[in-house]
Biopython code that builds the backbone (N, CA, C, O; Angstrom):
import numpy as np
from Bio.PDB.StructureBuilder import StructureBuilder

atoms = [
    (1, "MET", "N", (2.107, -15.386, -6.529)),
    (1, "MET", "CA", (3.087, -14.692, -7.367)),
    (1, "MET", "C", (2.408, -13.951, -8.498)),
    (1, "MET", "O", (2.877, -12.888, -8.908)),
    (2, "GLY", "N", (1.310, -14.490, -9.014)),
    (2, "GLY", "CA", (0.637, -13.848, -10.129)),
    (2, "GLY", "C", (-0.040, -12.552, -9.755)),
    (2, "GLY", "O", (-0.285, -11.709, -10.617)),
    (3, "CYS", "N", (-0.349, -12.376, -8.471)),
    (3, "CYS", "CA", (-1.028, -11.156, -8.031)),
    (3, "CYS", "C", (-0.053, -10.089, -7.549)),
    (3, "CYS", "O", (-0.477, -8.981, -7.223)),
    (4, "LEU", "N", (1.213, -10.387, -7.496)),
    (4, "LEU", "CA", (2.195, -9.430, -6.999)),
    (4, "LEU", "C", (2.233, -8.131, -7.806)),
    (4, "LEU", "O", (2.398, -7.071, -7.202)),
    (5, "PRO", "N", (2.092, -8.150, -9.132)),
    (5, "PRO", "CA", (2.128, -6.888, -9.871)),
    (5, "PRO", "C", (0.993, -5.930, -9.505)),
    (5, "PRO", "O", (1.141, -4.719, -9.672)),
    (6, "VAL", "N", (-0.116, -6.436, -9.018)),
    (6, "VAL", "CA", (-1.275, -5.580, -8.744)),
    (6, "VAL", "C", (-0.953, -4.517, -7.695)),
    (6, "VAL", "O", (-1.099, -3.331, -7.992)),
    (7, "PRO", "N", (-0.521, -4.879, -6.480)),
    (7, "PRO", "CA", (-0.238, -3.812, -5.515)),
    (7, "PRO", "C", (0.993, -2.986, -5.866)),
    (7, "PRO", "O", (1.036, -1.788, -5.583)),
    (8, "LEU", "N", (1.988, -3.608, -6.476)),
    (8, "LEU", "CA", (3.193, -2.851, -6.825)),
    (8, "LEU", "C", (2.902, -1.772, -7.858)),
    (8, "LEU", "O", (3.313, -0.624, -7.687)),
    (9, "ILE", "N", (2.206, -2.124, -8.913)),
    (9, "ILE", "CA", (1.925, -1.154, -9.965)),
    (9, "ILE", "C", (0.897, -0.132, -9.500)),
    (9, "ILE", "O", (0.949, 1.023, -9.921)),
    (10, "ALA", "N", (-0.045, -0.537, -8.635)),
    (10, "ALA", "CA", (-1.003, 0.414, -8.073)),
    (10, "ALA", "C", (-0.270, 1.467, -7.238)),
    (10, "ALA", "O", (-0.586, 2.654, -7.317)),
    (11, "LEU", "N", (0.702, 1.035, -6.442)),
    (11, "LEU", "CA", (1.474, 1.994, -5.641)),
    (11, "LEU", "C", (2.328, 2.916, -6.511)),
    (11, "LEU", "O", (2.455, 4.107, -6.227)),
    (12, "ILE", "N", (2.903, 2.363, -7.560)),
    (12, "ILE", "CA", (3.693, 3.193, -8.476)),
    (12, "ILE", "C", (2.792, 4.223, -9.160)),
    (12, "ILE", "O", (3.160, 5.391, -9.287)),
    (13, "GLY", "N", (1.602, 3.779, -9.603)),
    (13, "GLY", "CA", (0.653, 4.714, -10.212)),
    (13, "GLY", "C", (0.199, 5.781, -9.231)),
    (13, "GLY", "O", (0.050, 6.945, -9.602)),
    (14, "PHE", "N", (-0.023, 5.392, -7.976)),
    (14, "PHE", "CA", (-0.398, 6.329, -6.931)),
    (14, "PHE", "C", (0.679, 7.400, -6.757)),
    (14, "PHE", "O", (0.376, 8.591, -6.685)),
    (15, "ALA", "N", (1.932, 6.966, -6.691)),
    (15, "ALA", "CA", (3.042, 7.900, -6.492)),
    (15, "ALA", "C", (3.203, 8.839, -7.675)),
    (15, "ALA", "O", (3.395, 10.041, -7.487)),
    (16, "ILE", "N", (3.128, 8.313, -8.883)),
    (16, "ILE", "CA", (3.268, 9.154, -10.082)),
    (16, "ILE", "C", (2.127, 10.166, -10.142)),
    (16, "ILE", "O", (2.352, 11.347, -10.408)),
    (17, "GLY", "N", (0.904, 9.700, -9.895)),
    (17, "GLY", "CA", (-0.243, 10.610, -9.900)),
    (17, "GLY", "C", (-0.136, 11.683, -8.839)),
    (17, "GLY", "O", (-0.527, 12.827, -9.074)),
    (18, "TYR", "N", (0.388, 11.333, -7.671)),
    (18, "TYR", "CA", (0.533, 12.309, -6.587)),
    (18, "TYR", "C", (1.535, 13.394, -6.961)),
    (18, "TYR", "O", (1.315, 14.572, -6.676)),
    (19, "PHE", "N", (2.634, 13.001, -7.597)),
    (19, "PHE", "CA", (3.634, 13.992, -7.992)),
    (19, "PHE", "C", (3.133, 14.882, -9.119)),
    (19, "PHE", "O", (3.541, 16.040, -9.220)),
    (20, "ILE", "N", (2.256, 14.358, -9.967)),
    (20, "ILE", "CA", (1.754, 15.148, -11.089)),
    (20, "ILE", "C", (0.648, 16.103, -10.656)),
    (20, "ILE", "O", (0.665, 17.278, -11.024)),
    (21, "ASP", "N", (-0.335, 15.598, -9.860)),
    (21, "ASP", "CA", (-1.512, 16.430, -9.581)),
    (21, "ASP", "C", (-1.993, 16.340, -8.133)),
    (21, "ASP", "O", (-3.172, 16.585, -7.876)),
    (22, "GLY", "N", (-1.154, 16.008, -7.210)),
    (22, "GLY", "CA", (-1.557, 15.987, -5.809)),
    (22, "GLY", "C", (-2.526, 14.863, -5.492)),
    (22, "GLY", "O", (-2.408, 13.759, -6.023)),
    (23, "ARG", "N", (-3.492, 15.152, -4.616)),
    (23, "ARG", "CA", (-4.417, 14.106, -4.162)),
    (23, "ARG", "C", (-5.307, 13.581, -5.277)),
    (23, "ARG", "O", (-5.528, 12.374, -5.372)),
    (24, "THR", "N", (-5.815, 14.455, -6.111)),
    (24, "THR", "CA", (-6.672, 14.004, -7.214)),
    (24, "THR", "C", (-5.900, 13.097, -8.160)),
    (24, "THR", "O", (-6.414, 12.064, -8.591)),
    (25, "GLY", "N", (-4.704, 13.464, -8.477)),
    (25, "GLY", "CA", (-3.867, 12.648, -9.355)),
    (25, "GLY", "C", (-3.517, 11.310, -8.738)),
    (25, "GLY", "O", (-3.379, 10.311, -9.444)),
    (26, "SER", "N", (-3.371, 11.287, -7.408)),
    (26, "SER", "CA", (-3.039, 10.026, -6.764)),
    (26, "SER", "C", (-4.190, 9.032, -6.866)),
    (26, "SER", "O", (-3.961, 7.831, -7.010)),
    (27, "VAL", "N", (-5.422, 9.520, -6.793)),
    (27, "VAL", "CA", (-6.580, 8.632, -6.947)),
    (27, "VAL", "C", (-6.627, 8.076, -8.366)),
    (27, "VAL", "O", (-6.804, 6.873, -8.560)),
    (28, "TRP", "N", (-6.469, 8.945, -9.351)),
    (28, "TRP", "CA", (-6.478, 8.485, -10.746)),
    (28, "TRP", "C", (-5.294, 7.566, -11.031)),
    (28, "TRP", "O", (-5.450, 6.535, -11.684)),
    (29, "GLY", "N", (-4.121, 7.935, -10.547)),
    (29, "GLY", "CA", (-2.929, 7.105, -10.765)),
    (29, "GLY", "C", (-3.051, 5.745, -10.103)),
    (29, "GLY", "O", (-2.649, 4.734, -10.679)),
    (30, "GLY", "N", (-3.604, 5.711, -8.899)),
    (30, "GLY", "CA", (-3.809, 4.433, -8.219)),
    (30, "GLY", "C", (-4.803, 3.553, -8.956)),
    (30, "GLY", "O", (-4.608, 2.341, -9.053)),
    (31, "GLY", "N", (-5.874, 4.155, -9.478)),
    (31, "GLY", "CA", (-6.869, 3.403, -10.245)),
    (31, "GLY", "C", (-6.295, 2.851, -11.535)),
    (31, "GLY", "O", (-6.515, 1.689, -11.880)),
    (32, "ILE", "N", (-5.563, 3.688, -12.240)),
    (32, "ILE", "CA", (-4.935, 3.239, -13.483)),
    (32, "ILE", "C", (-3.894, 2.162, -13.184)),
    (32, "ILE", "O", (-3.805, 1.172, -13.910)),
    (33, "GLY", "N", (-3.106, 2.345, -12.122)),
    (33, "GLY", "CA", (-2.123, 1.349, -11.739)),
    (33, "GLY", "C", (-2.773, 0.022, -11.367)),
    (33, "GLY", "O", (-2.240, -1.043, -11.678)),
    (34, "LEU", "N", (-3.921, 0.085, -10.704)),
    (34, "LEU", "CA", (-4.644, -1.133, -10.344)),
    (34, "LEU", "C", (-5.114, -1.882, -11.581)),
    (34, "LEU", "O", (-4.985, -3.104, -11.658)),
    (35, "ILE", "N", (-5.656, -1.158, -12.541)),
    (35, "ILE", "CA", (-6.127, -1.785, -13.787)),
    (35, "ILE", "C", (-4.961, -2.400, -14.555)),
    (35, "ILE", "O", (-5.064, -3.524, -15.046)),
    (36, "VAL", "N", (-3.859, -1.670, -14.659)),
    (36, "VAL", "CA", (-2.687, -2.193, -15.367)),
    (36, "VAL", "C", (-2.130, -3.417, -14.638)),
    (36, "VAL", "O", (-1.747, -4.398, -15.276)),
    (37, "GLY", "N", (-2.085, -3.364, -13.312)),
    (37, "GLY", "CA", (-1.607, -4.507, -12.539)),
    (37, "GLY", "C", (-2.480, -5.739, -12.725)),
    (37, "GLY", "O", (-1.966, -6.851, -12.848)),
    (38, "LEU", "N", (-3.793, -5.551, -12.748)),
    (38, "LEU", "CA", (-4.700, -6.677, -12.986)),
    (38, "LEU", "C", (-4.504, -7.259, -14.378)),
    (38, "LEU", "O", (-4.515, -8.477, -14.557)),
    (39, "ALA", "N", (-4.326, -6.383, -15.366)),
    (39, "ALA", "CA", (-4.103, -6.861, -16.732)),
    (39, "ALA", "C", (-2.797, -7.660, -16.823)),
    (39, "ALA", "O", (-2.752, -8.704, -17.474)),
    (40, "LEU", "N", (-1.753, -7.177, -16.178)),
    (40, "LEU", "CA", (-0.477, -7.905, -16.193)),
    (40, "LEU", "C", (-0.577, -9.231, -15.457)),
    (40, "LEU", "O", (0.043, -10.213, -15.867)),
    (41, "ALA", "N", (-1.352, -9.274, -14.373)),
    (41, "ALA", "CA", (-1.540, -10.527, -13.650)),
    (41, "ALA", "C", (-2.262, -11.546, -14.520)),
    (41, "ALA", "O", (-1.915, -12.727, -14.512)),
    (42, "VAL", "N", (-3.270, -11.097, -15.275)),
    (42, "VAL", "CA", (-4.003, -11.999, -16.169)),
    (42, "VAL", "C", (-3.083, -12.518, -17.266)),
    (42, "VAL", "O", (-3.114, -13.704, -17.592)),
    (43, "ILE", "N", (-2.272, -11.647, -17.830)),
    (43, "ILE", "CA", (-1.335, -12.055, -18.882)),
    (43, "ILE", "C", (-0.335, -13.072, -18.326)),
    (43, "ILE", "O", (-0.023, -14.062, -18.989)),
    (44, "LEU", "N", (0.167, -12.832, -17.116)),
    (44, "LEU", "CA", (1.119, -13.754, -16.501)),
    (44, "LEU", "C", (0.477, -15.110, -16.240)),
    (44, "LEU", "O", (1.081, -16.144, -16.524)),
    (45, "LEU", "N", (-0.730, -15.119, -15.707)),
    (45, "LEU", "CA", (-1.401, -16.386, -15.427)),
    (45, "LEU", "C", (-1.698, -17.167, -16.701)),
    (45, "LEU", "O", (-1.557, -18.389, -16.724)),
    (46, "ARG", "N", (-2.107, -16.477, -17.754)),
    (46, "ARG", "CA", (-2.345, -17.163, -19.034)),
    (46, "ARG", "C", (-1.062, -17.766, -19.588)),
    (46, "ARG", "O", (-1.066, -18.880, -20.112)),
    (47, "ALA", "N", (0.038, -17.023, -19.470)),
    (47, "ALA", "CA", (1.315, -17.537, -19.975)),
    (47, "ALA", "C", (1.764, -18.760, -19.156)),
    (47, "ALA", "O", (2.322, -19.709, -19.708)),
    (48, "MET", "N", (1.520, -18.731, -17.860)),
    (48, "MET", "CA", (1.903, -19.869, -17.023)),
    (48, "MET", "C", (1.044, -21.092, -17.330)),
    (48, "MET", "O", (1.554, -22.212, -17.355)),
    (49, "ARG", "N", (-0.237, -20.896, -17.561)),
    (49, "ARG", "CA", (-1.101, -22.016, -17.916)),
    (49, "ARG", "C", (-0.723, -22.586, -19.278)),
    (49, "ARG", "O", (-0.737, -23.801, -19.472)),
    (50, "ARG", "N", (-0.388, -21.715, -20.212)),
    (50, "ARG", "CA", (0.002, -22.162, -21.550)),
    (50, "ARG", "C", (1.293, -22.966, -21.476)),
    (50, "ARG", "O", (1.455, -23.940, -22.211)),
    (51, "ALA", "N", (2.218, -22.571, -20.594)),
    (51, "ALA", "CA", (3.480, -23.289, -20.458)),
    (51, "ALA", "C", (3.275, -24.661, -19.833)),
    (51, "ALA", "O", (4.012, -25.596, -20.147)),
    (52, "ASN", "N", (2.291, -24.798, -18.958)),
    (52, "ASN", "CA", (2.026, -26.094, -18.325)),
    (52, "ASN", "C", (1.372, -27.090, -19.277)),
    (52, "ASN", "O", (1.499, -28.298, -19.079)),
    (53, "ARG", "N", (0.682, -26.614, -20.294)),
    (53, "ARG", "CA", (0.013, -27.500, -21.229)),
    (53, "ARG", "C", (0.994, -28.229, -22.131)),
    (53, "ARG", "O", (0.675, -29.295, -22.657)),
    (54, "ARG", "N", (2.152, -27.684, -22.313)),
    (54, "ARG", "CA", (3.133, -28.268, -23.241)),
    (54, "ARG", "C", (3.884, -29.382, -22.619)),
    (54, "ARG", "O", (4.745, -29.981, -23.263)),
]
sb = StructureBuilder()
sb.init_structure("model")
sb.init_model(0)
sb.init_chain("A")
sb.init_seg("    ")
for serial, (resi, resn, name, xyz) in enumerate(atoms, 1):
    if name == "N":
        sb.init_residue(resn, " ", resi, " ")
    sb.init_atom(name, np.array(xyz, "f"), 0.0, 1.0, " ", f" {name:<3s}", serial, name[0])
structure = sb.get_structure()
């Protein structure tokens, strides 16, 4: 469940980049989406671990 945002946000970034700048934009959008998805997954996992400690 913690990794689910990674492919979803990467695909959303890919689509947004494609609509803005075609193929080049899709590569940049997919990369940015991947980074954002990884960051959100890390934040989610940290929050879940913090909740289990209590």
